[in-house]
Phi, psi and omega in degrees: 000161182256102179289143184273136170239188181268122178292146178267347183236160181285339175206137174227131180237122182246125174272121186271161179303332180286349184097345177284167179239144174249116183250129177240116178256126181245085180292123179086012181299130179195165181301327183261012182229069184270357190264129178283126179267321181196167181208154170228149175237116183052039174091351180252148180305137183231119185240029175248147182274031176202160175260156184296153183298333179295345181295330185285344178244319183268348180074191181149184181233122177250120177254122178244134172254125187250155180212177184270354177224154185288138171263097188287356179267345180276134178051041184266346180290151180299329181285351182276349179288150176303136181302144177257132181246070183273004183108189183307138004265020183285135173291156186242005185209153177247113186240359183232132178232154170285149181299332181276355182217062188294341180274002184276357178217159181204088184287322190255003178086355178234019169101005180259150182207163172293146174271126178299323180292318180294320176297319179299320178296334178271006177088014182248112182228164181307126178081359184283165177266129178244124186248138176198136176055033180080005180255135174254107179268151171257118180289143181309130183267064180226157179284158176302142180088003178245159179306131188218359180206165176258120168272116190305123180207033178084009181281152179259129183247131176293134178202152179218128180175180180205176179093271178215148185245148178216155182237142179248125181169211181192172175248148170249143184052038186254199015290165184224139179227154177193179181238120175270158177240118177272129175250129181268166182295340178270004177092348178284164184228164176212132175281138179227121179286144173236129175229120177242135173288158177296141187293343173244009186052044179062038182072022180095005184265001181223174183251163177291135177299147179299335181282354186246154169241132178286122183265321182210147177234125178247150185275351180202168173228166179270152180230126180304131179082000179222171183284311180194171178231116187279083176219137179300132186233141191231159172232139187234159170234138176285150175297138182301140176249129181297138176259168179300129184299138175079004181249154180243134181286137175255331181188163180230123174266117183288159183305136175274340176224139178233154179273098176076142171063200179241137181253117187247124180249121178264335181197155176238136182222170184225156176210179178295150179306135183283152173284156003289163186296130177297137179090347179289145178252127183245119179258111179095060173284103193271150181279145176280354181282315183206128176297144182098354175253138184228160173292129194216135172271107190311120178063019185054037185293149177234025176258131179307131180099354176303136184294137162264124194222177167261143183203158179305129181300129185218357175072013181277177180299335179294344184238018176264105186249131179254129174275106184278159183291343182264013176090005178265161175241120193239149174210140175052037175081004178230183187240149171288125196225138173276120187306125176062023184054034182294156179234359184274147172307136178093355176296129186284159180247140189217170169271135181210148175305135184297127184229008174066028178260168179296339179295344185246014179265135180222144177228148174282123180249197180295152175057038178060029179279159172243113188250136176267108186299327182299321180263338186075012183251164184251151174298132194218138172271109188306123177062019183054035182293152175248013179283116181296146182091000179287126179288137181280167185218174166258149182204155179310128183299129186221000175076009181275171179297336179295345181239016181261114182237109188267125175278133182291000000 
């Protein structure tokens, strides 16, 4: 936010990178008149000691009246002070604006924000409960134009829960992915991937990531300096990721680096551990392409890079897969792993020593699919081949038999 000081000139005009202008008028500015008596923002009375974050991208006009003595009634409320971003539990970004004050928020860095009215029409209001995937999230209980979300930058957020964790939010200039770190009350940690689809799906040009569930759809968003922008706008929840059994979360450190765009978290929630049951051992995870073919660790190998393949079902150790409590699928002391944490269609899947990275996270999706949240792609039998020994890959989730893996 832009904290207000006393202008030295009667007018200052700043041309912003967006092409908009920020105009500051200082009526009565003088060496002996440093005290703000009153202010307006875009013609409306303004009683905060800062201008909205949208001003830096969308511009606007701030009129200040100055005097030689302090007006102790102006901006005197505690809420009028510039927001402090000292870390958890303080939000770090303003993403929601009132339709009548579209410049008071800036979710994407170029002046666009969620509309509080549009969210309300979708049943989302300050402090309300938002439900998705069995998770009950608490929506930020703040007014429009105030800090309301965390833009992921390595900050630690207080949270408490167990079972499975989910995040509510969206990406700007996305989609965006990153890895959060859950810290438990016993001091141990677990990596949890977060993938958010772009909040407008690229203006309608892309699809929702397989790792996400659409929670709300709005018909427009607000634009700084304008009334609104008519583009479908979305809010998402990540599919729940199982946490370590018997442990309680003490805090969540959001990703310090994300792949593209900005990753915005409005709430964190918990639910019961998702099926399949953590700790269960499954012998013969069969392919939907042809009965008699199973998910297999080639030669029961324990060398990093050993192929994970399809092979004739045989009940050996190569086909004994354990669903771990941390979201991994394990065999012979290692984890099923996406090579190099790849996200492209065709990236091969292998056996690798368990390292708690997003490359080794798997969730049960639609049509018995196994989805890697970090990539948003599904475990796939290339070309639906029935040739034994074929190494598996990740591929865009499509609901075909090539991605159907049946637990016995």
